N, C-alpha and C positions, 0 to 999 in steps of 0.2 A: 504494500499501499504505499503511495506516495502523498506524503502530507506537505502541505505550504503553510506556514505560519506568516500571517499577513500584520506585521508588527508597525505598520506605518501610521496607524492612529494613536502611538503612544507618546501623549503630551506632556499630561498631568504628572505629578510627583507620585501619585500611588502607581499610575500606568508604568512609569518609569523604574520603579522598584520593581514592578512584576516582572518586566522585561530583563532587568539587569540579574536577579536572583534565581528567576524561572527556567528562562530558556536554555541557558548553557547547561542544565541539569536534564531537561526534556531532550536535548541534542544527543546527550551521551545516552539516556535511556532507550531512545528511538536506535541508535546505532548498537547498542548491545544488542537488541532483538533479531537483529540478522533478518528480519522479515519485511521491514519498512525502511522507507527513506524519508529526510525531512530536509526542508529548504526554507530558511528565514528570510524574508523581504525586508530589506530597511533603507531609508535614505541613507546618504553617506554621513550626514552630521548625526544620525541616530547611533552609529556604531560605537560612539564613546559610551552609550547606555550599559554597554556590557562591562564596562568598569575595567577595560584592560585584560579581561579573560580572552585567551586565544581561543578561537573557534576554528576548526578545519574548513578550508577555502570551499569546499565542496558544498558546504551547508549554508553560505550566506550569499545572498545577491543582493547588489544595490542597485536601486532603481533611480531614475532621475528625478532631481528634487523639484518641488513645486512652490513658488513664490506667493500663490494665492489659493484661498479656499476653493474658489470655483475650479481652478487647474487640478487640485487634489481629488475634488469630487469627479470631475471628468475621468482621470487617470482609473480611479477605483471602479468607476461605472463602466469604462469601454476598455481601457488598456487591460486592465485585471483580467477579465474575462477571457480574454483572448490569451494571455499569459497561461492561464490555468488549463485551457484546452489544449494548446501547443505542448505544454509540458506532460500532459498527461495526468493531471492532479487529481487523486481520489478524495482528498479532502482539504478542504481550506479554513484553516481556525484564525480566526480574527478575536484577539482578546478585548472585545469591546461590544458594546450592544447594538452598533449601527453598522449595516451592510449594506452599501449602497447598490450591490449586485441584485439584491433582494427587490428592486423597483423595475428591473427589467423586464421580468415576466417571461424569462427565458429559460427553457429546461437545458439541464447540465447534468452530466453525469457526477460532477465534483459536489460532495456534500459539504454544506456549509454548518460550521460549529462556531458558535459566538459565546461571548461572556457578559453576563450582567453583573456589571461591578459598581452601578450609580444609581441609587435608589432617589435621589434628588427630584428628577424630574416627573416620577409618579405619585409624589406627595406635596410638590411645592405649592399649590394653591391655599395651602392652611396658613402661608406666612405671606409678610409684606416684603415684597421685592421692589427694586427699580425697574422700570419698564423695561428697559434692556434685558435685564436679567430673566424678568418674568417672560419676555418673548422667546428667549433663548431655551428657557426650560419647556414653555409650549411646545415649539419646534423639535425638541430632542426627545420628548414623550412620544410624540406622534411617530417620529423616524424610528424610535426603540421599539414599539409595539409591533409595527410591521415587521421590522427585519427579525424580532425575535419570534414572532407567528411564524415565519418562512423559514425559519433555520430547520436544520434536520435534528441539530442537538444544540442546547445552550447547557454551559456551565455555570452553576449558581454559586457564590462565592460564600454563603450562608443560608440556613434555611428560611431566614426572613425573605431572602431574595427568590429563594425556590417556591415559597407560597404565592408570591406574586406571579410568577411563571402558571403555577397551577391554579389558583383560584381565580385570577383575574384574566390571564390569557388564555387560559383552559389547554395547556400543555400537560400530555401524558407522562406517565414516570418513565417510559423509555426514551423520552426525548431530552430529560433532564440529567444532571449529575451535579451533586455537591460536592465542591472542593475548596476547602480552607486554604487561605494564603498562608505562606510559611513566616519564620521570624527572621529579622535582620541578625547576623551573628555579630555583629557589632554593638547591639545593646545589651548591656549586662549590668549587674548589680555592682560588679567589682571595678573601681575606677581610681585614678588619683585624687584624693581629697584636696590636696592644695591645687592642683589645676584645675579640678572643676569648681573650686570656689573662686579662682582667679576668672574664670570664664563667667561667671554670674556677676562678679563685681564690674568687670567690663561693659555689661548691659546695665550698671546702676544700681543692681540688686545686691543690698548688702546684708539685710535682715532675713531672717526666716521667713519661708513663703509657701502658698498653694499654686498651684500650677494648672492653668488650661493652655491646651494646645490644639493647633488643626486650623483649617481655612475659616475666615471669619464669614460667615454667611448665615442668612436669618434662622435656618434651621437648626443651626448650632446652638441657639437660644443662650447666647453669652450675656443677654440682658438680666438672665435669671441670677446668673451668678454674680454679677455687679450690684443687683438690688440685694442680694443675701449678704455680699460684703459690707454692704453699706449698714446693714441691721446688725450684724453679727461680729464685725471686726474687731470690737475691743474683746468679746470672749475668746475669738478665735486667736488674737494676738500675733497675726502673722500680716506679710504683704501679700498681695495678689499679683501674680505674673500672667500675662497672656502672651502665647507666641502663636503667631501665624499672620497672614494676611489674607483678603478676600477681592473677589471681583465687583462687589456690590458696593458702590462708593457711599450710596444713601444709607446703607445699614451701617458701615463705618463709621459715619458720621453720627448716627444715633447712637452706638457705643461711646464714642468719644465726649458726648454731650451728656451723657449717664455718667461717665467717669469725673467730669467736671463738677457736676451738681452733687457728687456723692459726698462731699465735705472732707473726704481723705484721699483727693486725686492724688497726693504726692507717694501714697503708698500702693497705687495701682499702676502697673507697668507695662505698658503694651510694648511689646520689644520686636514686633514684626518678624518677618522671616529670618531663621537663623540656620547656621549651617550644622551638619550632622554631629560635629564635636560639641558644639554648644546645646544642641537640644539633649543630647547623652547626659551632659553634665547638670542641666536642670531637671531632667528626670531622676537623677542619683539625688540630687540635694533638696528635691521639694519635699515638702512634709506631707503633702496630700495631692494626689493628681484628680482633677474633676472633670466629668465629662458630662455637661448638660445638653448634648446633641439629641434629637427626636428623629433624625433620618441618618441610617448608615447601612451598608451592605456588609463589609468585612473590615472594620476601621482599623488601619494599621496603626494609629496612634495608641489603640487599646494593646494591641500586642506589644507594641515598642515599651508601653509602660510596664505591663507585666513583666517583661523581659528584664527591665531595669531594677524590678523589685519594688515599685511604686505601692503605697497604699492609696486604693482607688475608691472614690465616690462617685456612682454614676446614676444617671436617670434610668427608669424601669421602662424604656421604649425598646422594643425590638431592633436590631438584634443583639442588644448589648448584654442582657442576662446571659444569652446563648454563648456570646463570646468570652465574657468574664467567668461565667460557670462557678460562680462562687468566690472569685477573685476580686469581689467589691462589695462595699454596701450601697443599697440603692435608695433612692427615695422617689416619692410620686412626682412625676413630670409637673412643672411649672407650679409646683408648692414651695415657696421660698423658705416658709418656717421649717418645712421638714428637710429641706436642703440645708438649711443652715444647722438642723440638728445633727444631721447625719455626717457633714464636716466635723463638727465640734467632737463628736464622737470618735471620728477617725484620727482627730489631730491628738485628743487628749488620753484616750483610753489605750493604755501601753499594751495590754493582753490582746485587745483586737487589732492592735497594730501589727504586732508579731504574727498573727493568723492571719491577716490580709496579706502581709508581705510574702510568708511561706506560700499562701495558696496561688498566689501571682507567680511567682518563680516555677511552682509547680505545672500550672496551667501554660505558661509560655512555652513549657518542653513539648506540649502537644501540637504546637504550631511548626510545621516543618516544611522547607522548601523541597527536600529528597521526597517527602510523603506527596506534595502538591504535584511533583513531577510524575511521580507513579500513578497518580490518580488521573492526571489530565492525560497520561499518554494512553489510559484505559478508555477513556472517553473519546479520544480520537481512533483509536483501532478498535473498539468493540462494537460491531453492527450486526 
């Protein structure tokens, strides 16, 4: 069986991590089988996503770069189908939920396997977005639903994502395969304490703190944590650090206004996007890592926090209980007082902190890129 992996859509941080840590292992797994072949399609500038890991030249193919969205869509709609036909491909795996070939209504022998990894477009209507972001989500939902319905198989990165496929889109069990992400080997509880402290101080963070990280978008409900901090900061007795950026300028302005009105703006640190070394230090130094998000698929930040031995407090929205599996205390979504109480427990109950830390490290061990590669290989080759 000839497998083509269409990696051309990898642009976000999560997608880049998936490409970097999954694809080299998937190539080796296919090569070991002696029954299948695999080719990875990249733009030239994407080769750096492999992190310097050398792959055999026979398994990578560089396609012409495209400077505009329209040219990329045209290539995926017209040139990619011709390439698949001429190469004799049996399976085309696109680790994304939009497949432009699905809109051509053209019968082909090549089976399409997609991956549902972004749940925001399916639930965004509950939140206030800027017009631009609202329109983007609306379009992405329509494109995703059509593509997913027409795919021969879809990899779901959590039970929550799989439930959408079965309950909303009506996909049968033979067309779905649940495969969790792996964990980044660089995130661990062990680190240089002095170096970690220096990295935090470089951000202007000198006191003990609690941490929230991830893209700043309305479904992340960062405003809930800001309100809880305003009410409970004296009892918590820590600073608040928020790491991450977002594409919705209206929401970011709302958060900054809340910070300024809090009365404790000097203790709330929006540090923006930080490099890997710094986020690792933040995970290891934080007293509590807080997840107020209400829409996720398989959040890498949760896996990173557990790998780092964080004490976690999370909303009870799926799939967070599924991903943490007991390695967090949970609060009722949008209940600010409950959020405040659970963070206070996690800060000051030493026995609970030890238990949560141990559970986090144990749960993190269950997320493996090797297992992800094996299960992805099965999804691509078992028909």
